[in-house]
MDAnalysis code that builds the backbone (N, CA, C; Angstrom):
import MDAnalysis as mda
import numpy as np

u = mda.Universe.empty(324, n_residues=108, atom_resindex=np.repeat(np.arange(108), 3), trajectory=True)
u.add_TopologyAttr("name", ["N", "CA", "C"] * 108)
u.add_TopologyAttr("resid", np.arange(1, 109))
u.add_TopologyAttr("resname", ["MET", "SER", "GLU", "PHE", "LYS", "LEU", "GLN", "ALA", "GLU", "CYS", "PHE", "GLN", "TRP", "TYR", "TRP", "ASN", "ASN", "PHE", "PRO", "ASN", "ASP", "ARG", "GLY", "ARG", "LEU", "PHE", "THR", "VAL", "ASN", "ASN", "ASN", "ALA", "PRO", "ASN", "SER", "TYR", "ALA", "GLY", "SER", "VAL", "MET", "LYS", "ALA", "MET", "GLY", "VAL", "VAL", "ALA", "GLY", "VAL", "SER", "ASP", "MET", "ILE", "TRP", "LEU", "SER", "PRO", "THR", "GLY", "ALA", "VAL", "MET", "LEU", "GLU", "PHE", "LYS", "ALA", "GLU", "LYS", "GLY", "LYS", "GLN", "SER", "LEU", "SER", "GLN", "LYS", "TRP", "TRP", "GLN", "GLY", "VAL", "VAL", "GLN", "GLU", "ALA", "GLY", "TYR", "ARG", "TYR", "GLU", "VAL", "ILE", "ARG", "SER", "VAL", "GLU", "ASP", "PHE", "GLN", "ARG", "VAL", "VAL", "ALA", "SER", "VAL", "GLU"])
u.atoms.positions = np.array([
    [-2.797, 80.000, 186.119],
    [-4.193, 80.407, 186.167],
    [-4.609, 80.890, 184.774],
    [-5.790, 80.514, 184.347],
    [-6.281, 80.941, 183.037],
    [-6.619, 82.428, 183.046],
    [-6.631, 83.016, 181.858],
    [-6.977, 84.440, 181.739],
    [-8.387, 84.693, 182.266],
    [-9.306, 83.774, 181.948],
    [-10.691, 83.934, 182.399],
    [-10.761, 83.962, 183.923],
    [-10.102, 83.007, 184.567],
    [-10.130, 82.925, 186.030],
    [-9.451, 84.145, 186.652],
    [-8.335, 84.574, 186.091],
    [-7.634, 85.753, 186.589],
    [-8.530, 86.985, 186.517],
    [-9.157, 87.190, 185.376],
    [-10.035, 88.345, 185.210],
    [-11.184, 88.289, 186.207],
    [-11.781, 87.113, 186.372],
    [-12.902, 86.963, 187.305],
    [-12.465, 87.237, 188.746],
    [-11.310, 86.741, 189.133],
    [-10.826, 86.966, 190.500],
    [-10.533, 88.446, 190.746],
    [-9.957, 89.111, 189.763],
    [-9.686, 90.539, 189.911],
    [-10.981, 91.323, 190.021],
    [-11.949, 90.978, 189.193],
    [-13.238, 91.671, 189.253],
    [-13.883, 91.485, 190.614],
    [-13.900, 90.252, 191.102],
    [-14.516, 89.981, 192.407],
    [-13.792, 90.718, 193.527],
    [-12.470, 90.749, 193.484],
    [-11.703, 91.475, 194.510],
    [-12.105, 92.948, 194.500],
    [-12.172, 93.543, 193.317],
    [-12.537, 94.954, 193.212],
    [-13.970, 95.181, 193.712],
    [-14.881, 94.334, 193.268],
    [-16.292, 94.442, 193.648],
    [-16.451, 94.402, 195.171],
    [-15.731, 93.487, 195.807],
    [-15.845, 93.307, 197.255],
    [-15.118, 94.383, 198.054],
    [-14.054, 94.954, 197.517],
    [-13.249, 95.918, 198.261],
    [-13.589, 97.375, 197.979],
    [-14.293, 97.626, 196.895],
    [-14.652, 98.999, 196.542],
    [-16.146, 99.087, 196.188],
    [-17.013, 98.809, 197.155],
    [-18.456, 98.775, 196.848],
    [-19.005, 100.108, 196.345],
    [-18.396, 101.207, 196.737],
    [-18.874, 102.515, 196.276],
    [-18.465, 102.810, 194.836],
    [-17.553, 102.008, 194.293],
    [-17.068, 102.223, 192.927],
    [-17.570, 101.160, 191.948],
    [-18.565, 100.409, 192.354],
    [-19.100, 99.376, 191.468],
    [-19.621, 100.024, 190.187],
    [-19.337, 99.376, 189.083],
    [-19.713, 99.901, 187.774],
    [-18.567, 100.602, 187.079],
    [-17.495, 100.910, 187.805],
    [-16.349, 101.581, 187.199],
    [-15.342, 100.608, 186.593],
    [-15.469, 99.328, 186.917],
    [-14.632, 98.289, 186.322],
    [-15.571, 97.373, 185.559],
    [-15.339, 97.259, 184.248],
    [-16.264, 96.466, 183.448],
    [-15.540, 95.792, 182.298],
    [-16.144, 94.719, 181.839],
    [-15.569, 93.957, 180.736],
    [-15.999, 94.540, 179.401],
    [-15.166, 94.322, 178.412],
    [-15.475, 94.707, 177.041],
    [-15.800, 93.407, 176.313],
    [-17.043, 93.248, 175.940],
    [-17.474, 91.999, 175.311],
    [-17.205, 92.061, 173.815],
    [-16.015, 91.604, 173.419],
    [-15.664, 91.671, 172.002],
    [-15.327, 90.300, 171.410],
    [-15.824, 89.238, 172.033],
    [-15.603, 87.886, 171.511],
    [-16.922, 87.314, 171.009],
    [-17.052, 87.233, 169.720],
    [-18.288, 86.747, 169.111],
    [-18.362, 85.227, 169.189],
    [-19.563, 84.684, 169.401],
    [-19.723, 83.234, 169.482],
    [-19.659, 82.531, 168.120],
    [-19.877, 83.292, 167.046],
    [-19.831, 82.700, 165.704],
    [-19.551, 83.804, 164.679],
    [-19.342, 83.398, 163.427],
    [-18.949, 84.371, 162.397],
    [-20.058, 85.379, 162.098],
    [-21.308, 84.949, 162.127],
    [-22.403, 85.890, 161.879],
    [-22.431, 86.973, 162.960],
    [-22.389, 86.532, 164.215],
    [-22.394, 87.490, 165.319],
    [-21.161, 88.389, 165.230],
    [-20.026, 87.833, 164.814],
    [-18.811, 88.616, 164.655],
    [-18.975, 89.714, 163.624],
    [-19.606, 89.390, 162.506],
    [-19.793, 90.413, 161.474],
    [-20.778, 91.490, 161.937],
    [-21.806, 91.090, 162.683],
    [-22.751, 92.067, 163.226],
    [-22.037, 92.974, 164.227],
    [-21.243, 92.359, 165.118],
    [-20.526, 93.144, 166.122],
    [-19.527, 94.103, 165.470],
    [-18.844, 93.636, 164.425],
    [-17.893, 94.495, 163.719],
    [-18.609, 95.688, 163.102],
    [-19.782, 95.448, 162.526],
    [-20.568, 96.537, 161.942],
    [-21.027, 97.537, 163.007],
    [-21.140, 97.051, 164.241],
    [-21.578, 97.911, 165.345],
    [-20.413, 98.627, 166.027],
    [-19.175, 98.345, 165.589],
    [-18.041, 99.087, 166.125],
    [-17.050, 98.295, 166.948],
    [-17.200, 96.979, 167.030],
    [-16.210, 96.188, 167.756],
    [-14.879, 96.272, 167.012],
    [-13.808, 96.493, 167.752],
    [-12.471, 96.646, 167.185],
    [-11.589, 95.523, 167.722],
    [-10.896, 94.838, 166.832],
    [-10.004, 93.756, 167.238],
    [-8.891, 94.297, 168.118],
    [-8.564, 93.543, 169.172],
    [-7.452, 93.894, 170.033],
    [-7.793, 94.729, 171.245],
    [-9.041, 95.200, 171.336],
    [-9.433, 96.041, 172.461],
    [-9.239, 95.261, 173.767],
    [-8.818, 95.974, 174.792],
    [-8.504, 95.351, 176.082],
    [-9.712, 94.622, 176.669],
    [-9.413, 93.675, 177.570],
    [-10.450, 92.851, 178.184],
    [-11.385, 93.649, 179.079],
    [-10.816, 94.597, 179.819],
    [-11.616, 95.396, 180.745],
    [-11.172, 96.848, 180.687],
    [-12.050, 97.709, 181.163],
    [-11.745, 99.124, 181.344],
    [-12.070, 99.472, 182.789],
    [-11.153, 100.201, 183.409],
    [-11.375, 100.682, 184.772],
    [-11.422, 102.197, 184.728],
    [-12.509, 102.769, 185.198],
    [-12.646, 104.219, 185.296],
    [-12.104, 104.635, 186.654],
    [-10.799, 104.825, 186.710],
    [-10.113, 105.135, 187.960],
    [-10.330, 106.599, 188.327],
    [-9.978, 106.971, 189.554],
    [-10.115, 108.381, 189.953],
    [-9.266, 109.341, 189.112],
    [-8.242, 108.815, 188.411],
    [-7.378, 109.697, 187.616],
    [-7.578, 109.531, 186.113],
    [-8.504, 108.686, 185.700],
    [-8.766, 108.491, 184.279],
    [-8.945, 107.031, 183.929],
    [-9.286, 106.788, 182.692],
    [-9.544, 105.420, 182.233],
    [-8.243, 104.628, 182.131],
    [-8.307, 103.373, 182.575],
    [-7.180, 102.450, 182.482],
    [-7.666, 101.225, 181.722],
    [-6.956, 100.882, 180.645],
    [-7.294, 99.702, 179.857],
    [-6.521, 98.510, 180.427],
    [-7.220, 97.412, 180.663],
    [-6.627, 96.250, 181.312],
    [-6.691, 95.030, 180.400],
    [-5.550, 94.459, 180.118],
    [-5.456, 93.233, 179.323],
    [-4.983, 92.117, 180.252],
    [-5.761, 91.063, 180.372],
    [-5.438, 89.948, 181.250],
    [-4.747, 88.853, 180.456],
    [-3.619, 88.400, 180.984],
    [-2.839, 87.359, 180.324],
    [-2.397, 86.322, 181.344],
    [-2.442, 85.057, 180.929],
    [-1.883, 83.989, 181.743],
    [-0.384, 84.228, 181.863],
    [0.251, 83.533, 182.777],
    [1.673, 83.765, 183.062],
    [2.533, 83.802, 181.807],
    [2.298, 82.895, 180.885],
    [3.111, 82.842, 179.669],
    [2.378, 83.374, 178.434],
    [1.201, 83.949, 178.645],
    [0.425, 84.471, 177.524],
    [1.072, 85.681, 176.890],
    [0.869, 85.831, 175.589],
    [1.447, 86.956, 174.844],
    [0.347, 87.744, 174.157],
    [0.569, 89.026, 174.016],
    [-0.373, 89.870, 173.297],
    [-0.321, 89.543, 171.805],
    [-1.485, 89.583, 171.190],
    [-1.558, 89.433, 169.737],
    [-1.117, 90.740, 169.087],
    [-0.917, 90.707, 167.794],
    [-0.550, 91.935, 167.070],
    [-1.632, 93.001, 167.219],
    [-2.900, 92.581, 167.152],
    [-3.980, 93.567, 167.284],
    [-4.029, 94.146, 168.696],
    [-3.678, 93.354, 169.701],
    [-3.642, 93.871, 171.071],
    [-2.495, 94.864, 171.252],
    [-1.364, 94.580, 170.637],
    [-0.238, 95.519, 170.693],
    [-0.591, 96.821, 169.968],
    [-1.294, 96.699, 168.842],
    [-1.749, 97.886, 168.115],
    [-2.673, 98.718, 169.012],
    [-3.633, 98.049, 169.666],
    [-4.581, 98.742, 170.539],
    [-3.846, 99.430, 171.696],
    [-2.853, 98.772, 172.272],
    [-2.062, 99.378, 173.328],
    [-1.448, 100.692, 172.835],
    [-0.931, 100.684, 171.623],
    [-0.364, 101.904, 171.051],
    [-1.402, 102.996, 170.880],
    [-2.585, 102.630, 170.412],
    [-3.674, 103.602, 170.242],
    [-4.021, 104.233, 171.591],
    [-4.145, 103.394, 172.609],
    [-4.504, 103.863, 173.952],
    [-3.444, 104.812, 174.494],
    [-2.198, 104.391, 174.425],
    [-1.128, 105.203, 174.993],
    [-0.904, 106.487, 174.202],
    [-1.051, 106.423, 172.894],
    [-0.922, 107.628, 172.072],
    [-2.009, 108.645, 172.412],
    [-3.170, 108.152, 172.818],
    [-4.268, 109.035, 173.201],
    [-4.113, 109.559, 174.627],
    [-3.072, 109.097, 175.333],
    [-2.798, 109.608, 176.669],
    [-3.402, 108.808, 177.806],
    [-3.883, 107.611, 177.506],
    [-4.477, 106.777, 178.544],
    [-3.495, 105.692, 178.987],
    [-3.812, 105.098, 180.109],
    [-2.964, 104.053, 180.684],
    [-3.429, 102.682, 180.203],
    [-2.457, 101.813, 179.928],
    [-2.714, 100.450, 179.482],
    [-1.859, 99.526, 180.331],
    [-2.469, 98.500, 180.906],
    [-1.743, 97.576, 181.774],
    [-2.026, 96.138, 181.367],
    [-0.965, 95.337, 181.316],
    [-1.105, 93.895, 181.140],
    [-1.077, 93.290, 182.537],
    [-2.127, 92.566, 182.886],
    [-2.287, 91.990, 184.218],
    [-2.041, 90.486, 184.131],
    [-1.089, 89.991, 184.934],
    [-0.745, 88.563, 184.939],
    [-1.049, 87.880, 186.270],
    [-1.461, 88.659, 187.267],
    [-1.791, 88.095, 188.582],
    [-2.744, 89.042, 189.302],
    [-3.390, 88.527, 190.318],
    [-4.251, 89.383, 191.139],
    [-3.409, 90.485, 191.779],
    [-2.187, 90.146, 192.154],
    [-1.299, 91.131, 192.763],
    [-0.962, 92.257, 191.781],
    [-0.761, 91.922, 190.517],
    [-0.555, 92.962, 189.495],
    [-1.737, 93.926, 189.487],
    [-2.930, 93.372, 189.484],
    [-4.140, 94.192, 189.455],
    [-4.229, 95.065, 190.703],
    [-3.955, 94.488, 191.860],
    [-4.017, 95.248, 193.100],
    [-3.002, 96.383, 193.100],
    [-1.828, 96.158, 192.531],
    [-0.816, 97.231, 192.424],
    [-1.305, 98.366, 191.533],
    [-1.969, 98.029, 190.435],
    [-2.505, 99.063, 189.540],
    [-3.548, 99.895, 190.286],
    [-4.447, 99.230, 190.992],
    [-5.480, 99.958, 191.751],
    [-4.829, 100.824, 192.824],
    [-3.867, 100.279, 193.547],
    [-3.204, 101.029, 194.623],
    [-2.419, 102.226, 194.093],
    [-1.964, 102.144, 192.840],
    [-1.129, 103.223, 192.310],
    [-1.919, 104.500, 192.027],
    [-3.240, 104.426, 192.039],
    [-4.041, 105.626, 191.783],
    [-5.017, 105.939, 192.919],
    [-5.104, 105.087, 193.881],
    [-6.025, 105.323, 195.014],
    [-5.423, 106.306, 195.994],
])
C-alpha cells in the first residue's frame, strides 16, 4: 500500500470512529508543488523532515510518519524524530492501519 493510501485510510478510520475528536488528527502540508512555493513555504517556517500528521491525543501530541512496508525515513525525518523525542513527545512510524489503531488504542 502506498504511503498516501495508508495515511488516507488511517485518517478515515479515525474520522469515522472518533467523531467527537475530529480536528485532533491532521496533516502537515510540507510538500511544495514547485521550487518557488517551496522557498515561500520555507520562509514561512516549513521544516524539512516534519512528520506527515500530528495527533492531539488525550495524553499529548503524537507525531505520525507514514511509510510503505519497505519505505525508509530520510535523514531529515530521522533528525525530526530526534527533535520530537528530545522535547518529550511521542513519534511513531506507521506502516499499516493496524499500526495506527494500536497507537490510538495505547492512549485511549
